[in-house]
N, C-alpha and C positions, 0 to 999 in steps of 0.2 A: 489557310496557309497549309500547302501540302507537306507531308513528312516522307522522307525516303529512308529505307533501311539498308545500310551498307556494311558488309563484313569488315571488321576492323583489320584483320590481317591483309586482306586484299587491298584495302585503302592505303595502309602503310607501305605495302610493297610497291604500289603505283606511285606514291609520293616519294619513295626512296628514303624514308626516314621514319623512325619509330617515336611515338609520343606517349605520355601518360594521358589518362582520361582528362585531367585538369588542363594539361598543356594543349590538347586538342580542342578542348572547349574554348580556351583563350584564342586559338587560331581561328575558330569558327566565328567568335564574337568580333574579332578584328575585320573579318571578311563580310560582316553584316549578316551572319547566320546564327543559329542557335542549336547547340547539341542538346536535344530534348531528353534523350534516355540512352542508357547503356544496358543492353539486354541480350537475350539469346532467343532463337526461334522457339525453343522449349518453354522459356519463361513467357514469351508473348502469347503462345497458345493456351498455356495454363491460365494466364490472366484473362483472356477473352472467353474461354470456355468454362473455366472454373473446375476442370477436371484433369488432374495431373496424368491419369492413365492414358488420355487421348494424346499426350505429347511424348509418349514413349517412342524412342527411336529417332526423334528429331535431333537436329544438329545442336551441339553445345558451343558453336562458334560465337564469339562475341560480336554483336551488331550494334553499330551506331545509328540511332534514329535522329536525323538531322532535319530541323524545320527550314524549309525553303520559301522565300517570298513567292507569292502566287504568280507573279509575272516573269520570274526568272526560269523560263522553260529550259535553258541550257544547263541548268544545275540539277535536273531531275534524275540523273543517272551518275554512276561512278565516274564515267569518262569525262562528263562535263564538270563535275565538282573537282576532280583531280586537276584537270586542265586550268580551271579558274584559280585554284589555290597555287598552283606552280607559277602561273603568271603573276599573281598577287605578291608572292614571295620573291619574284625576280629570278626564278630558276631558269625559265624559258621565255622567249618573246612570244607575242600572239601569233598564231598560225595564220597563213594566207590560204583561204579556201578558193578553190577553182572548179569551174565546170568545163569539162573537155568533151570533144566529139570523138567517136570511135576511130580507131586507126584506119578502118577502111572507108571512113567518111560517111557511112549510111546510118543516119540517126534513127533510133526506134520510134515508131509512131503509136499513139493512142487516139483512136477515132471515136468522137462523141456523137451519139445519135440523137435526133430531135426529141424523142419520147423522154429523155432524161429530164427535160424541163418540167415534166409533171410531178417530179418527186425530189430529185437531187441533181441539180443542173451542172455542178462544177467538178472537175477532176484535175489533179496534178500528179506528176510522176517523175521518178528518177531511177538511175541504176548505179549501184555500187559494184565496182569490179574488183576481182581478185582479193576477196576478203579472207581473212584467217580467223575463224571462230575458235574460241575455247569454250568449255562448259560455262565458265563464269561470264565471259563476254556475251555468249548467247543468251544467258539468263538476263543479263543487263539489257540486251537489245529488246527482249520481250517485255521486261519490266518498264522500260521507258515508254513503249507504246501504251501500256496500261495506264501509266501516270498521265500521259498526255490525253488519253481518252477521258479520264476523270476530270481533267483540269480544263485546258483551253477548248477541248472538243466537246465539253458539256455532255458527258456520258454518251458520246458518239452522235448526238443530235445535230451538231454543227459539222463535224469532220469525223470520218471513219478511216482508219489506217489499214492497209493491207500490204503484207510483205510476202514475196514469193521467190522460189528458186528459179532464177532466170533460165537456167540451163534445161529445165524440164518443160518449158513452154516456148511458143513460137509466135513472133509478132508478124504483122501489126496487130495490136490489141483493139478490141471493140468495147466501148462503154455504152450500154443500151439499157432501156427499161422495158420489161415484158410482163405479161400476166403471169402470176405465180405458178399456174399449172404448166406453163411452157418452159419453166426453168428446172432442169434436172441435172444433179451432179452429186458426187460423193463428198460430203462436208468433212472438215478437218477432224482427224482421229476417228473417223467412221469407216466401215467397210461396205456399207450398203448405199445404193443410190436413192435419193429422195427428191421429190418436187419441192419447190420453195413453199408451197402451201402446207406440205407435210412437215416441213421443218418448224413451222409456227406451232404445231402441236408437240412435236418432239422436244423443242426447247422451252415449252411453256412451264416446265417445272425445273429447268436448269438453273442452278444456283447463281451463275454469273450472267448468262445470256438472256434470261427471261426479261430482265429490265430493259433490253433494247428492242424487243419485238414490237412494242407499240409504236415505234418510230415509222415503220412501214406497213404494219399489219393491215390496216384498213384501206390502203391505197390499192387502186385497181391494177397498178403496175409496180413491179419491184425492180430496183436497180441491180444490174449484173454486169460483170466484166469477164470476157472470155477472149481467148487467142484465136489466131487465124484457122486453127483446127477445130474450133468449137469447144475447146476445153474451158470449163468454167474456173476462173481464178478466184472469184469471190462474189458473195452476195452481201454487199454492204448495206447497212452497218452491222450485220449479224455475224457472219462466219466466212472463213476462207475455204477454198476447196482443198481436199486432201492431196490432190495430184501435185500441186505446186508448193507444198509446205517446205519450209526451210529446216535444215538440220545442221549438225556440227560440220558435215562435209560440204555444205553449200559454199560455193566460191563467188557466185554472182547473184546479187539480190535486186529484184525488181520491186520498187516501192510505189504504191499508188494511194492517193488520199482523195476520196470522194467527199463532197461537201455541199452544204447549203450556203456556206460563207467562204468566198474565194480567198479573202485576205487571210483568214485563220488557217485555211488549208495550206497556203504558201508558208506560213510561219511554222506549222507542223512539219511540213516536208524539209524545210531549211534545218530545223532542229535535229531531226533524225539523221539527215545526211551529214551534218557538221560533226555530230557526236560520234558516229561510227565510221566515218571515212578515214579515221586514224588507223583502222585495221586493214585498209587497203594496201596493196603493194606499193602504189603511188599515193603517199599520205595526203590526206585532206583534199582529195579530188573525187568527183562524181561525174556521171555521164549524162548528157542531155537525153530528154525524151520530148518528142514533138507532139503536143496536144492539138488535135484538129477538131474545131467546133462545127456544128451544123451549118453555120452561116459562112463557112469557108475560112474564117480567121484561124490563125495558128499561134501557138504560144510555146516557147521553149522553156522547159522546166528541168531542174530547179533554177531559181534566179540567183541565189546566193549573193544578193546585191549588197555593195558597200555604199554608204552615203556619208556626207560630211556636214557637220554643224560647226558654227563659229560661236565661241563663247568669250565673254569678257573677263579678264583676270581680275579687274576691279570689282565687278559684280559678284564673282565667285567669293572673293574675300569678304565682301560686305554681307552677302546672304548667309554665309556660314559663321562669320564672326572670327575670322582668322586674318593673319597678315603674312601670307606666303608670297614668295617671288613667283614670277611667271614660269621660271624653269622648274621650280618644285611642284607647282600645280600640273604642269605637263607631265612630270614623272608620276605623280599620283594618279592621273588618268590612265597612264599606260599600265599601271598595276591592275586596273579594272577592265582589262581587255579592250580599252579604247585607245587606239594608236593616236597620239597627239603630236602636233607640230606647231611650234611657236611662230606666229606671224612676224613679218619684218618690223612692225611697229612696237613689238614686245608688249602690246596691250591686249591683243587677242590670240586666241589659240584655236587652230583648226583641228577638230576631232573627227576621226574616221570611225563610223559606227559599223561593226562587223555584222554579218547575217546571224550570229548567235545572240545578239543583243536586241531583240525585237521589243524589249521593254523600254528602250530609249526612243521616245516619241517626241521629246521636246527638250529644249536646252535645260529646263529645270531638273530633268532626270540626270543630266551630266553634272550639274552642280551637286546633286545628291551623291553621286559617285565620288566626287572630290571630298565630300564630308566623311564618307565611309572609309576611303583610303587614308585620310588624315587621321581618323580615329575620333569618334564622338567624345570619348573620355579625355582626349587631349585638347579639346576646345576649352579655352578659359572661360570660366564662369564670370559674367559681368552683370551689373544692375542695368535695367532699362534706362534710357536717357530721359524718358518721361514717366511721371507717375499718374496712375489712374485710380479712382476710387470706385470699387465695386458696390453695386447697389441692387437690392432685390426688386424685381418687377412689382409694381403696385398691386396687380391682380393676384400675384402669388402671396404677397404679404397679407392681403385681405383674406385669401383662402385659408392661410395658416391661422389667422386670428379667429375665424369663424368655426374652425374644426373643434376647438376645445369647448366652447359653450354648447355646440350640438351634441358632443359626446357627454357633457355634463347633464344634458337633458335625458340621458338614458339610451342614446342611439350608438350603435357600433359601426365604425367605419369600414367600408369595403373598397377594394381596389380591383376594378373589373377591366376586362379587355377593351381596347379602344376600337377593335374590329369586331364585327358580328355578322350573322347571316342576314340575307335579304328579308326572310320571313320575321326575324326578331323585330324589325322596325316597320313592318308593314302588316302582313296578314295576322300575325299574333297580337297586334295592337288594334285590330279591327279595320285596318286600311286595306282595301281590296286590291290595290296595285302598288307595286314599288315605284312606279313612275310618278306617283303623287307625292313621293317623299324626296326632299332636296338632298339626296344622299350622294356621296363620292364613292364610286364603285372601283374595286381592285380589278385590274385588267386581266390578271392571270392568278385567280385565287387557288391556293393549294388545297384547301379544304372548304367544305360547305359552311363551316363555323366562321370563316373569316372572308366574307365576300364584299363587304361594304364598311365604311367608317360609320360609327354610331352617330345617329342624329338626336338621340335622347339617352339619358342615363338609366331610364326605367328598366329596359330588358335585362341589363346586367345585374341590377339589384334583385329583380325577380328570380333570375336563374340562381343567384347566391342563396336566396331564401329556399328555393326548391332543393338545393343541394344540402340544406341544413334543416330539413323538416323534422328531424328527430330531436332537435333542440327544443327545450321547453318554451312555451308561449309566455309573453308576446315576443315576437321577433321584430326588433326595431333596427333597421339598417339604413345607413346614409352614405353618400359619396359626394365629394367635391372634386370635380374633374372637367376636362374639356369634352365637348362634342364637336363634330366637323360638319358644316353646312355648306352646300354648294351655293356659290354667290358670284354671278357673272360680273359684278361691279369690282371685284378684287383682282389683283394682278395675277394670281395663280388659279382663279376660278373657284376658290373655296376659302372659308375662314373658320377659325376656331372660336368657340364660345364657351366661356367658363360657367358652369352651372352647379347648383346644389340640388340633389335629389334625395328625398327621405321617404321610406315606406314603413308603415306600421302594419304588422300581420298579427291578428289575434282571433279570438272566438267571435268578436264582433269587429266591425271595420274601424272603429275608434277614430272617426273623422276629427274629433276634438284634439286628438293627440298631435296630428300633423298641423292642424290650425294653430294650436298653441305654440308648436315649434316655429312656424312662420312668424307669429306675433313676437316671439322671443327674439328671433334674428332681426326683425325690423326695429325692435326696441334697442338692441345693441348698435344698430346702424343709424340710430336717432332719426328714423323715418316715422312721422306721425300717422296715425289712422285718420283717413279722410272721411269724416262723417257726412260731409256735404258732397262727396265724390267730386272734388275739384282736381285741379292739375297739380296740387301739392299734397304729398303724402301718398299712402297706398290704400286700396280698398279691393273688394272682390266683386266681380260681375258675373252673373250666370252665363254659361256657354255650353255648347255641346261638343263632345269629343268621343269618338267611337271606343277609346280606351277606357272611358269612365262610365259609370252607371248613369242612365238618363236622369236628369234632374238633380244629380249629386256631383256636379262639376262646376267649377268656377275659374275664371281668369284672374290672375293677379295683376292689377293695374297699378303702375308706379309712375307718378308725375304725368298721368294722362296716357301712358303707353303700356300695353300688355307685356309682361316680362316672363310669364309662366302660367302654370295650371296647378290646381288643387282639387282633390275630390276622392270619391270612393271608386275603386277599380271595378270594371265590368266583370261579371262572373265568367263570360266567355274568354276574356283575356287571362284570367287566373287559371282556367282549365287548360289553356294552351301552353302555359308555363308549368303545368302539372302541380298546381297549388289547389288546396281544398279549403283553406281558411280565408275569410274575407280580408281585404287589405285597403288601406287608404294610402294616398301618396301625394307628395307635393314636389314639384320641380320648377325651378326658375333660374333665370340668368342673373349673375351678380356683376356682369360687366358694367351696368349702368351706375353702380355704386362707387366705382373707382374715380 
């Protein structure tokens, strides 16, 4: 959930009313937001850096830090928050956003070249005319772009925003992709010309920009936007050109959003245009830009589209648990920036979704807005019409029952990660290829430690022992938890299996310790030892497993089927887990005992 910081005095000035901290917190709660913190720039830096000397000279203005729902992109700046609150309080009606053509009728063009398909194929654009910036609104304009970059733009990987002083450049504009050495320009706040390749080195240590370099760094071509005179506007998603930077004196702003996701690019453009078109001389208007794609198709941007949804009054009351009239529900929706009109049958409401509310994608989102406007605290608490009795899953109940006797046997319980590296369940256990393991792989692992779902509990316990080698011997560790196994016969292609794993680490392997634990568990489960090795009871059968010492490994057979293994771990396995003392282990499934 993103958090925005807004100066209290500016906020109250825009709202036309002064609140106490508690009063404003209540206003936020009624609107579905949360006032997270009341602070200052000085306090924020001191808290982050821990050094009060670094905050010397910073503003003492009170800042409200407000938590915003992740999908409410229209509330990520002062302008959007003030507009939403004023409409919610009934001070103003929802504005009508419009896209207009220039007075001379010549729509600006942005031509997309074929090579952009190799790296960042989509672009949208718009123009805001006759803006009047103040220092505060200018800061808000920049801050909104940053908030969008971190949120819906996924750190510029999906969408990158560029804003330019339209009066310093000349259309039609070109969006192309070129080799880095062919792109030369003066980047923002620099005085020297660089090639795009040089910028990768220049910004490799930059506090903010270095995180975006990897998006295009390894590509043979970099995206670039330039005007008809060859002036580079931006190198998305890294930096804009210094030539077209916006200032407080800027009157006309050209906005471009390059993207790998066209839908998100349109949402971002609509949000910026709607929020800051209120500073235009003709309020809530923006100017078209015609985007021309390589195949000859054209698209007029921004769309600022309005759409309608029809909801049922009866269903709204039923889902929320209220009994409001259709007129009241219509008024409640209007408070949430959703212009609503009661249908002739008085049973349905036609709701107009504005371009600021991209979070409304289904009727259920509208019902949620009815609940927010009504007030969750105002909904009468009622008992459910039906009673249900909660019951613990049998497998969980059995797991809990077994934990105590295992602990009483001298073992300490561990709770290890359900994800592990590929090596943990393959090469470290003596298996030469991960392809031989029925593992579920993570498609985009963030670290090497979490690449697959564990197929055995053994690696987690061995790593726990390795991290506690300084503890006195013996180290007796156990875990009762799930493993995940690939299974084509299941609906999702994988299944969970509850297992018990216990490891004894001492100066000698102590196979009799884990064998005794196995016998104790089977005694508690009332499973007899099968002397005749029949299909009733349990017994051990010799087997080979690369994780165990040759001739020191056995399968645990229960009612004729193998459920696990027991034995002395192989020295190679121990060395790969950085263990020097011998270990014995037992691991088996308990699903069969439920």
